[in-house]
Every structure is written in C-alpha cells, then in structure tokens.
C-alpha angles and dihedrals in degrees: 000000000000122000115231108217126199112278113259113209123184098192120087094241116098115202119237110275094028135085135193128249127181116221138189134005092305092048095234111196120238125182108207136175117273088230088077089072088075095052116100094224093056092044084059092055089049090053088053089051092051092049093051104036107014108209095317111090118193094219094049087244134080106289116199110207099219135088121270094250092058095047089050091050094049095043096044088065094055096067 
C-alpha cells in the first residue's frame, strides 16, 4: 500500500482548493488541500501554530511548528 504525501510545489502559485504551509526548521513549503482544515489532526497542528506564533507568522504564510516527518505522518492519514 503506497502512502500519498502532501503535494510539494516549488512555484509561488497555489492551485485552487489548496493552500501553502511552511514546516520545520528550514520552513519547507507544502501545498495541501483546504479539506485538511476540517480534519481534527490538522486542527491540532493549527492550535500549536497559534500557541507558538499567534496570528503573526514569520514567513508571511502559515507556519506549522513541527518537524517535517511529523507533518508528513499526520497529513498522510488525512487522504
């Protein structure tokens, strides 16, 4: 069984129905479906982001304060 990982997009454009987040120390950019916003596991990540950054994110985008491996494990269960 293959694991589907969040789509990583290097360009600045974000397709309709997706949004960009920045994850980990290196602020790696992931473009993920907006449907993730309703998932309880992703809402937990958003809560951690709010606790750490409030509503002011250093990258100008949504930063998720966890390592990339954790992010990939959490989001791979959302598909």
